N, C-alpha and C positions, 0 to 999 in steps of 0.2 A: 650467585652464579646461575645462569639460566639452565634449564633442562637440556637445551640443545648443545650448550658448551660441554656439559657432562657426557652427552652422547658421543661426542668426538673422541673421548678417551676410552670408549668401550672396546672390547675385543672385536676382531674382524667379523666373526659369525653374527654377533649381535648387531653390528652396524649394517651388515648385509640384510639382516632380517627387517630392520627399521626402514632401510631404503626401499626394499621390496614392498613394504607395507603401503607406501604412498602411491607408487605406480603412476598410472595415467590420471587418477582421480584428483591428485593434488601434486603438482611438480615439486620435487624436493628442493629446487632452487628457490621457490617462494618460501618454503619453510626456513631455508638458510638466511635469506635476505631479511625476513620479518620474524626472526626467532622470538625475541623478547615481546614484541608487539602481539604475536599470536598467543603466546603462553599467558600473558596478562589477561587477555579477554576470554579465550577459550577455557583456560584453567580456572576461571572464577567459579568457586563452588556454589555460589548463590544462583547461578543460571542453570536451569533445568530445561534441556531441549524438549522434554516431554510435557512441559507445563505450557498450556496455551497462553498464559499471561506473559510469557517471555518471548513470544513470537516476534513482537515489535523490536525487542533488543537484538534478536538474531538477524532480523532483516537489516537493521542499521549496521550490524557487524559486517554483513556481506557487502553492503555499500561502502563502508569504510575500508574494508579489505581491498576491494577493487581500486579505490582511490589511492590507497597507500602503494599498491603495486605500480600503478601508473606513475605516481610521483617518483618512486625509486627508478623505474625504467627511464623516464624522461630526464632524470638527473644524472644519468650515466654519461661519462665523458669518453673521449676517444681511447683512453688507456684501459677502460673496462672492456671485458670480453663482449664482442658484438653479439655472439650467439646467446649470451645470458640475457641481454636486453630483448632479443627476439623471443626467448622462452617466456619471459615475464609478460610481454604483450600478448603472446599466445594464450597464457593462462587467464588474462583478463577476458579475452574473447570467449574462452571455454567456460569460465565461471558465469558470464552473463547468459550464455546459451543454456547451460546445464542446470544452474542453481537459482536462476532468477525467480522461478515459480516454486522452488522447494529449498530455501536456504537452510532449513532445519537439518536436512540430510547432510549438507556440508559441515555444519556445526557439529553434528553427532559424529561424523567421520573423524574430524579433527580431534574431538574429545577422546575418541577411541585411540587414535594415534598417540596422543599425549600420555594416555594411561599405559600404553605399551612401552613407550620410551621411559617413563618413570619406573615401571616395573624392572626393566633391564638395568637401569642405573642403580636402583636400590639393591638388586641382586648382586651386582658387582661391588657396591660399596660395603654392604653388610658381610658378604662373603661367607666365611665359616661360622659367623655368629647366627646365621639363620637356622631355625630348628631343622634337624635332620630328618624328622619323620616325613614331612611332605616331600622332601627331595628324594628320600628313599623310595617312597611310593611312586613318584613320577618316574624315577629311573627304572623301577621294576616294570611299570606298565610300558614304557617306551621300549625296554629290552624285549618284553614279551611280544609286543607288536612287531618288532623287527624279526623276531624268531618265526612268528606265524606268517609274516610276509615272505620270508625265505622258504618256508615249507610250502606255501601256496605256489610260489614260483617253481619249486621242485615238482609239485603235482602237475603244473601246467606243462613242464618239460616231459614228464612221464606220460601225460595225456597225448602230447604230440608224437612221442615215440610209439605209443600204442596205436595211434592212428596210422602211422607209417607201417607198422608191423601188420596191421589189419589190411592195409592196401596191398602189401606184399602177399599176404595170405590169399586175398581175392585174386591176385594175378596167378598164383600157384593153382588155385581152384580152376581158373579158366584154362590154364595149360593142361591140367589133368583131364578136363572135359574135352578139350581139343584132341588130346592123345587118344582118348577113348573113341572119339568120333573117327579118327584115322584108322584105328584097329578095326572098328566095326565096318568101315567102308572097305578095307582090305579083305576082310572075310567075305563080304558080299561079292567082291570081284572074283575071288578064287573059287567061291561056290563049292561044288562037290568034287572038283578036280583033286587028284592026289597031291599032297603037299610035296613040294620040291625042297631041296636043301636050302635054296635061296629064300623060300617062303618060311621055312622053319627058322632060319637065322633072323629074318625080318621080324617074325612074331616074337622070338626070344628077346630081341633088342627093345621092341615096344613094351614087352612085359617088364623088362628091367627098368625102363624109363618110368613106367607106371608105378612100379614098386618103389622106385626112388622118390617120385613125386608124392606118393601116399605117405612115405616116411617123413618127407619134408613137411607135408601138410599136418601130420600128427605132431611134429615138433613145433610147427607154427601155432597149432591149437594149444599145445602145452605152454608155449611162450606167452600167447595171448591171455590164457587163463591166469598165468603167473602175474603178468602185468596188470590184468584186471583186478586180481586179488590185492596186489600191492597198491594199486590206485585206490581201491576202496578202503584199504587200511590207512593209507595216508590221509584221505579225506576224512575218515572217521576220527583219526587222531587230531587233525586240524580243527574239525568241528568241536571236538571235546575241549581243545585248548581255547577256541573262540568262546565257547560257553563259559568256561572258567574266567577268562579275561573280561568278558562282557559283564559277568556278575560282579567282578571287582570294580569295574568302572561305574556301573549303574547302581549297584547295591551299596557300595562303599563310598566312592568318590562323589558321585552325583547326589547321593543321599546326604553325604556330609555337607555338600554345598547348600542343599535345601535346608538342612538344619541350621547352618550358619546364617542363611537368609532369614530364617525364622527368628533366630536370636538377634539379628540385626534390627528386627522390629522393636526390640527393647533397647537398641542403641549399641549393641556389640559390633566391633569392626567386622566387615565382611571381606574375606579373602576372595576377591572377584576373579577366580581363575576359570571363568566360564568359557573363555576362548580356548584354553587348554583342554577342557572337557569336550568342547565341540570338536577339536582336532582328533582326540581319541575316538570319539563316537563316529566321526566321518571315516577314519581308518577302519574301524570295525565294520561299518556299513559296506565299505568297498571290499573288504576281505570276505564278508558273508556273501556279497553279491557274486564275487569271483568263484567262490566254492559252490554256490548254487548253480552257476553257469557250468562249472566243471562236471557236476552231477548230471546235468542235462546232456552234456556231451558224451558222458559214459553211456547214458541210456540210448543216445542216438547211435553210437557205435555198436552197442549190443544188438539193436534192431537191424542194423545194416548188414550184419553177418549172422544169419540164423544159427549156423553151426555152433558158434560160440555160445549163443543164448541157450541152445539145447544142451550143450555140455555143462553149462552152469546150473541149469535147473532151478533149484530152490533159492539161488542167490539173488533173484530179483527183489525179494522182500527187503533185503538189506538196503538196497538203493532207495527204495520207497521210504523206509524209516529215516535214512539220512536226509532225504529231500524234505520230509516233513519237519525234521529237527532244524534244518537250516532256515526254512521258511518261518518257523516259530521264533527263531533267534532274531530274524529281521523284523518280524512283527513286534516283538518285545522291545527291540531297540528303538523303533520308530515311535511307539506309543510312550515309552519312558522318557524320550528326549523332547517331547512337547511340553515345555515348561513356562511358568510365569516368570519372566525375567525381571519385570518391575511390578511389584505387588500393588494392588489398589490400597487406599487408606484403610487401616484396620478399625478405625473409628470413623464410620461413614455417616455423614449427615444427609438427610433427604434434601432434594432440590439444590444440591451443591455439586458443582462440576468436579470430576476427578479423572485421573489418567491411569493407564495400565499398559503393559507390554507383554505379549507372549511370543515365544520363539521356538522354532523347530531346529534342533541342533544338526540334524542330518539332512535337512531339506535341500541345501545347496549341492551336496554330493549325490543325492538321488534325483537331482534335476526336477524337484517338485515345483520350482518357480517357473518352469516352462508352461505350466498350466496352473497359475497361482490359485490356491484354494481360498475360500472365504471362511472367516472365523465368526462365530456367533456367541454372544455372551448372555448369560442369564444369572439371576441371583436365586440361590436355593437355600433351604434351611438345613440345620444339622441332621434332622431326620431324613430329609430327601437325599442328602449326601451319603448317609449310611445305606439307604436303599440302593443308591447308584452303585456303590462299591460292592454290595452283596450280589446284585443282579448283573453288574457289568453291562449296563445298558446306556452308557454315556453318549452313544450315537443317536439315541432316540429322543425326540422332543417330549419331555415329561412335564410334570407340574413345576411351576416356579413360584417363588415367594414374593415377587414384586415385579415392577416394570422399570426397565432401564432404557433411557433414550440413547440413540447413537450406539447401539450394541452390536453392530456388524462392521467388519473390516476385512480387507483383502491383504493377504500376505505379500510383502515386497522383499525382493532380494537386493541387498546392498553389496555391490561388487567390491568396494574397498575393504569392507569388514567381513565379507562372506557370511553375513547374517541374513537368515530368512525369518522375518518377524512382521508383526503388525502392531502398530502403536494406536491404542485407543486414547484419544486426546480430549474428547468432549463428552464422555459418558456422564450421565446424571440419573440418580435414583429418584424416580418420580413418586413411587408409592411402595409400601412394604406390607406384607401380610404376615402377621405374627401368630404363633401358636398359643394355645391356652396356657396360662401360668398355674403352677402348683405350689402350694405352701408359701415360702418366702421368696420365690423366684420373682425377678423383675425383668423389665424389657432389656436392661443392661447386662443381664446374664445370658441372654439369648444370642447364639452365634449363627451367622450366615456365612456364605462364601460365594464367590463368583465361579460359574461353570463355563469354561471355554470349550468349544467343540468345532471340528471341521472334518472334511472328507476330501481325499485326493487319490489318484492312481499313480503307480510306479511301473516303469517299463512300458511296454505297449499295451497298457490297460490290463495287464495280466494279474496285477495285485491291486486290490482296493483297500485302502486304509480309512477307517472311521475312528478318529482319535479324539480324546478329551483330556482335560486336566482341571484341577481345582486350585483356587487361590488359597492363601492362608485365611483362617477364620476372621470375620469382621463383626463388629457390633454396630447396629444401626441406631442412630439417635435422631431426635427431631428438635432438640433444644440443647443449648450449650451447658446447662446445669447438669445434664446427664453425662457429661464427658468424663469426670473423675471416675465414677463407677465403671463406665465402659472401658476406660484404660486399665482398671484393675483386672477385668475379665481378660483383656487382651494380653496384659503383662504376664498373668498367671499361665495363660495358654502358651504363649511364646516360650516361656522359661521351662515349662514342665511337660509340654506336649511332646511325647517321644515319637521318633520316626516309625512309620508302619502302623500307627494306631488306627482304630476306627474313628471316624470324625465324630466329635472333636473331644475325645476322652482325655481327661486330665485327672491326676490324683487328688483326692480330697484333702490329704495332709502331706506335707513335704518336710524333709529334714531342714533345720534352720540354716545350715551352711549354704544350701542351694538357694534358699530365699534371700539370704544375705548377699550372695553373689549376684542374683537378679536385681536386687535393689541398688547395689553398687554400680552395676553396669548402666542401669537406667539413670541414676543420679549423675554419673560422670558424663554420659552422653548429652544430658540436658544442661549441665552447669559448668563443665570443663575441668572438674577435679574430682577424683575418686574419694570415697569415704574411707576413714581410717578405722583401725581395729577398735578404738574407743567409740567411734561413731556407731559402728555395727553392734558393739556390746550394748550401747544405749538403746538402739533400735530393737534389739532382742528383748530387753526388759520392757520396752514399750509395747511390742507386739504380743508378748506372752502375758503382759499385765503384772509381772512379778519378777524380782531379781533371780529367783530360783525357779527353773522351769524345765519341762521335758524337752526333747530334741525335735519334736514334730510340731509344726505350726499348721493349723487347719485353715481352710478357705474361709470359714466363718470368722476366725480370729483376724484374718488378713483384711477382710473388707465387709463383713456383715455385722459383727457384734460391735456396739459402741464401746469406746474406751471408758474406763471407770469414771463415773460422775461427769461424763461428757455426752454430747449429742452427735458426735461424729466418730467414724471408725479409724482404725490405724492407717489404712490406705488413704483416706481422705485427708488426714493430718499430714502424712508424708508427701502426698501429691501436691498439696497446697504449698508446702515448704519448697518443694522442687520447682514449682511454677514461680514462686516469689523470687527464688535465687536466680533462676534463669533470666527473669525479666528485669530485676532491679539490683541484684547483689552479685552478679557473676564475677566482676572484677575483684572485689575484696575476697570473695570465696576462693577464687583461683589463687590469689596471693597468700591465702592461709590466714587472713585477718579475722575470719569468722570461725569461732569454735563450733557454734551452731548446736550440735546435738549434745547438750549437757543440761542436767536438771538444775533447778533453782538452788537446792541445798548444796550440790557439788560446786556450783558457781560461787556461792558464798564462801565455801571452804578454800577455793582457789584464791579468791580476792583477799581473804583475811590474812594471807601471807604476803601481801604486796603493800607498797606504799600508797598513801592517799592519792586519789585521782586516777588510780588504775581502773580500767574498765574492760569488759569483754562483751561480745555479742553472742547471743544464743537464740535459738528458735523457741517461740512460745509453746508451752504445753497446752494452754487453754484456748488460744486464739488461732483459728485456721489461717495459715499463711501469714504469721506474725513473727517479727524479729524484735527482741527487746535488748536494752542496754542495761547491764548491771555494773555498778561501780562502787568503790569504797570511798567513803567521805573522810573528811579530816578528823571526825570523831571516831574513826575506825568502825563505822557501821556501814553495812552493805545495803544499797538501795537499788531498786529496779524501776525503769520507766515502763509505762504501759506500752504494749507491743505496737510496732509500726506495721501496717498492712500495705498491700500493693497500692491501695488508693492514697495512703499517706505518702508513700515514696514516689508516687507519680507527681505529687505536688511539690515535694522537696526531697532530694536524694538523701540516703542515709549518711553519706560522707559529709554533706552540707550540714545536716542536723548535728552530727558529732562536732563539727567545727563551730556550730552555734553555741554549744554548751561549754563554757570555760572550765567547769568542774572536771571535765574529762581531759586528762593530760597524757596518760600513758596507756597504750593498748597492752593487754596482758601478754606476756609477763612484765616487760619493761621496754616497750617500744614507743618512741615519741609518736603521738597521733598524727602529726603532720607528715612524718616519714611514711606512715602506713596509708594515709588517706588523702594527702594533699593533691595527688595526681587526679583525684576524682572530684575535687572541689569545683563548683561552678564559678568561673571567673566573674568578678564584678566589673561593670563598666566604669571607666574613669569619670565620666560625666553622667549626670542624671538623665536617662533616656526619656523621651516624650514621644507620644504617638501623633498621628496626623491631626488629632483634635486638640492637641495641646495639653493632654493629661499626663501627669507623672505616674509611672507605674510603681506601686508599693512593693517592697520586698518582704516576704514572709520569713521569719526566723523562729527557731525553736527555743523556748525558755521554760524554766521550771517554776510553776506558781508556788509561792510561799517559801522559796529558797533564795536567800540573798545571793546576788550574782556579782561576779567581778566585772571589771571593765571589759567591754567587748572590743577587742583589738581589730581595727579595720582601717586601712589607709584613708586619710583625710576625713576620718569620722571622729567627732568629739566624744567625750565620755558619755556613756549611756545613762539614761535616766529611766528608772522603772517606776511607773505610776502605780499606786496601790490599786488592787482589784476592787471594783465597785461592789462586788458581792463575794462573801466568804466562800460560797460554793460555786463561783464562776469558773468556767473552764478556759477563760481568756486571760491573757496578760498582755499588756501594751508597753511598747518600748518607744520612747521618743528621744531622739538625739537632738540636743540643743546646741546652737552655735556659741554659747557663752559658758563661762565656768560656773555660772549660777545654776541653781536647780529650780526653775519656776514650776509652779503648779500647772496642771493641764488646763484648768479654767482660765488662768492668767494668759496662757498662750492664745486661747480662743478669743479672749477679750481684746488682745492685741490685734487680731485679724478684724474683729468687729469695728474697732476704733479707726482703723486705717485700711480702707478698701484697696488702696493702691500698693499696699505692701507686697513685695515680690515673694512668691512662694519659695523661690530658691534660696531665700535667706535662712530657711530652716531645712534641715535634713531629717525628714520624718519617715520612720519605718514603722508600719503597723504590723505587729507580730501576733498572729492568732495561733496559739499552740493547741489547736483542737486535737492534734494527734496525741497530745500528752494528757488526755482527759483522765481524771480520777474522780471517784464519787465524792471524796471529801478532801479539803485542803489539809495536808499533813501538819502535825504539830511540831515536828522536829525540823532540822535543817536538811530536808530532803523528803522523798516520798517513796512509797512502795505501791505497786499495783495490788488492788484488793482482789484481783482475779486469781492470785496464787501463782503468778508467773515469776 
């Protein structure tokens, strides 16, 4: 069922949210008409809108989308709604005008919409099974935001009331001055004449009016002082609540997202709730801005009525402190929400193009996009990053550790997603400047990071922000053979680099269960299946070099010290296995057909309990990136084939090699090998294929030198003939399939060809099998062989 069909069963608020998401950017009617078509293409996880190599695909997508809409619109008959056809044709015109020169923005917008739809569907389907902790945190933050918004509205009402009271006070002051003027004028008119009863009564009335006005003014002053105190207390309480809530959003939720993003560098799933975080941060920015405006209004009212200001006296300092606190909150919010949304590659190769995206979560709400700022990127070393944090001079152009091409970009506001971001799509590291190495340090231990910085103003240029942020640490390499050690550095940093650290401090030793967790996450993300407890126990023995060990694994044990009697480290061995499994063994590994992490002795113990022909697959202890087959023979002896490497499996897959060897009948413990591996066999053509030059392509098959083989069962293939090896130490075995029941000698067959030039080659089914992958130093004396390498 398509995502869109599931959307229709959502509750009304969720449907309204999704409908509002599309808006004018993409008519919801197009989403409805082309639901499955859009999901199939936009939801393709292999397409990355930030990857320049996928631009051509996205351009073709836009062209195909417009064509599909036109076909749907033109195919509508009279029974279809007329306005729907008009809407579709209008969308075609809109897409051509709006996205012809920027199809990536449309693709990115649709990808965002699909992610929101999928999130809503998953939330409803999972329901109460979802972990309660994130929901509780979300509910708490939303509740607190609503509470502060209510308090801010109360403060706004109180501020309006205070303004009205102050206006009334000003009128009373004016009436009092007017009355005093009348009294003064009356006294000047009466002069030195003796007061009459009428004059005395007149002055008494004026005095009473004056006394009443002064009483009212005193009451107004008292009321204004009370309102001003109440207003200050409310703003103080609101600012305190804002400070606590902002700390929770930034120091807990945003920090958690950054930590999850760091772990995602090792393959952990990322709960991409960045839009939720943006919504919270935007609400915080709006509340802070409103409270800042309210403080400015209080100051304006104080200055407009000097009497109140004089009565307050020392209260002015309180407003200044609040104003500074609010401005500090806004500054902290803006600088903290400038984040790297899409991290650059953490193993970065020079002269190789890469992408990255930075985003300002509060940019849209603060209208930063009205004057879009420019972002500049530089690469800096670990020492420079430390200096940057200590001095907090991220806005100044300091020393860099290399040169990056295409390192500037202008932030763009995407109306549909409300994202203010800049996508660097063609950056390239041209050169790198390294620090001097000490002791056993290598270039693959050295960490760098990208430094993003920009400057912009908020309001009527009253606030200037100079902000910067750092990417996750990266290791710079110049050659592919440096990649394994570089990934060791990155994996250790991602797994054990704690939030809030100084760049890029990591512990020298870590408890094993955390190392096991990191290895498991990494292996699962690359191969599709997690490691078992037995696998992790085997890895612990391998990493510590002993079955009994302490609980702390050191960095040196992880990737510096060679394994006993080997010339490679624990990480190099693990990484090579991981790479081999991802590239050549993913299917059987996911199926559980490969035990993998088991030693030779334990493999023999397992197979000794099984019937003859049972085999298992395990990773080689001595060959980097090798997988070996161990099986129990009819004489109840366990034999092992020399390891197959990536080069071997690129020539012929493991499943085909298993199929080649008839001695292998049951996958441990008791599974028919065809049941486990037949879906991975390479199908053989019914007729012998020839190329344009008339040559017949030979088929390589795996055989075991020195071991009598059974008939190779293959459709339309006669019984196999195994010619003797011409050299006792030869690594080749040859298999020739003959069209008769006889068993001719190889030289006889060659003589037949020499005697008859016209003999058709297709009278013979000849397969040359070079089992170079099964090399052994000596031909075994028994019915089988073992690798002399100790595998």
